[in-house]
N, C-alpha and C positions, 0 to 999 in steps of 0.2 A: 167395839163399834157401837154396840147397844148402849153401853154405859155413856159414851160420848153423846150420842143422839138424844137419849133420854134426859141427860143433864142439860144439854143445850136447849131442849124444848122449854124447860122451865125458865132458863135464863132469857131466851130470846122472846118469850111472851112479854117480859118486862121491857126489853129493848124496843119492841114494836110500839108499845104504848109511849115510851119516852120519846122515840123518834117522831111519832105523830104529834104529840103535844109540843115538842120543840119546833116542829115545822110550822105550827099555827101560831104559837105565842112565844117562840124563842127570843125574838127581839125584845119583847117586853120583859121577859125574865132576865135577859142579859143586862138590860138597863137597870132593872130593880136591884140586881146583885152587884153590878160593877159601877153603877153611877151614871150620871148624865153624860159623861164624856163618851159613853158607849151607846148612846141613844140614836134613834133614827136609822140611817143607812148602815152604820157600823154595827149596831146591835142586830139588825136584820141579817147582815152578812155572817156574823158569828153564829146566829141561830141556824142559818142554812148550813154552815160548816159542820155543826153538830149532826145534822141530818146526813151529810155526806160521810160522817164517821160511822154510819151504820154498818158498812162492810167490815170495818175494823172491829166493831163490837161483836159481830158474828165470829170473825177470825179470833179475836181475843178470848171469847167464851170457849171456843174450841181449843185454843192453846192452853187455857187455864185447866181444862179437863184432861187434855192429852199429855201435857208435860209430866205430871206425877206418874202417869202410867209407864213412862220410860224407865223410871226407877223401880216400880213395882214389877215390871217384866224383865228387869236387869238388862236393858238395851242401851246402856249409857255410853258405849264406845262411839256412837254416832253423834253425840252432843257437840263435841268440838268441831268436827267437820261441818255439821249443820249450822252452828253459830258463825263460823267463818264464811261459809257459802252464802248464808242468809244476809250477812253484812255486805258482802261483795255484790250480791245480786240487788240489794236494796238501793245502792247508789245510783245506777242508771235508771231504775224505776222512778226514784224521786226526782232526778234531773228531768226525765221525760215528762212526768206529771206536772212539774212546775213550768216547764216550757209550753206545754199544751194548754193548761187550765189555771195557771197561777196557784194561789193558795188552795183553791178547791182541788186542783190536781195533786198537790202535796198530800191533802187529806185522803184522797182516793188511793194514792200511792202507799200510804201507810197501811191501808186495808189490804192492798194487793201483796205487799211484801210480808205482812204478817200471815196472810193466807198461805203463801208459798212456804213459809217456815213451818206452819202447822201441817201442811201436806207432807213435808219432809219428815216431821216427827211421826206422822201416821205410817209412812212408808218404812221408817226405821222399826216401828213396832211389828208390822206385818203387811205385806202387799195387799192381802185380802182385807185387812182393816181399812187401808186407804180407800179401796173401792167401796166397801160397804158404808163407811162413815161419810165419804164424799157424797154418795147418793142420798143418804139419810139427811145430811146437813143441807144439801141442795134442795131437797123436797121441803124440808122444814123452813128454810129461808124463803122459798116461794110462797108457802102457806102464810107465814107471818107477814111477809111483805105485801101480799095481796090483801090480807085482812086489814093491815095498817092503811094501805092506800084507799081501800074501799070505805072504811069507817071514817078516817079523818079527811081524806080527799072529798068524799061524798058530802060530809057535813060542811066542809068549807065552801062548797058550791052554792049552798042555800043560806048559810048563816055567816055572821061576822066572826072574827078570830076567836074571841073568848067563848061565846056560846058554841061555836063549832068545835073548839077543843073539848068542852064538857060533853057535847053530844057525841063527838068522835070517840071519846073514852068509853062512854056507855055502849055505843055500837060495837066498838072493838072488843069489849068484854063479852057482849052477846055473841059475836062471831067466834070468839075462842071457845065459849061454852058450846056453841053449835058444832064446832069441829073437834071437840074433845075426843071423839072416837077415832080421829085420824092420828092419834098418838099422844095427845096432851094428857088424857086420863092415865094411860099406861106409864107415861113419863113421871107424872106426879106420884103414882103408887111406887114406882121404882125409887125415886129420890126419897120419899118418906121411909121406905124400907131400909135405906142406907143409914138413916139416923135412928 
């Protein structure tokens, strides 16, 4: 659980910055990368979808860290049932997401279904890990989400998109430095010690 939370801290610090930047200038980036056919409303919608992928980014970071632990801890017997159960559970989640919110719902459903799979992997490792890692990741997600919303959202209230993105990135970095004692400093030391 400690390995998962420490590793996720470092990953999600970057996810918060990326989500904030995309929220403010995502449409412009999409247009610059994909061309004029994706400008205006279409580019803005694709930019918003990237922001709605944030729950999936959290779940995917946790999956990337948890999955190898299954092999390290020799708990592989649960992989096939988890893969089958995750696939079966994902279908109604995606159908419901699409019915309720269209493409945005599909994006959110991707995050929900990946999170369920990660929770299953954690439970396969140890029920105690499931509890400890869930609490740690929940706390971490709230901290990073609040810092992202405060920095980029606050900057967007007083500045136009591009200056708000730059100011938001500076504010976000300052907030992470200010809350480094809430786990980021320990996470960074832990990850550095692994290498």
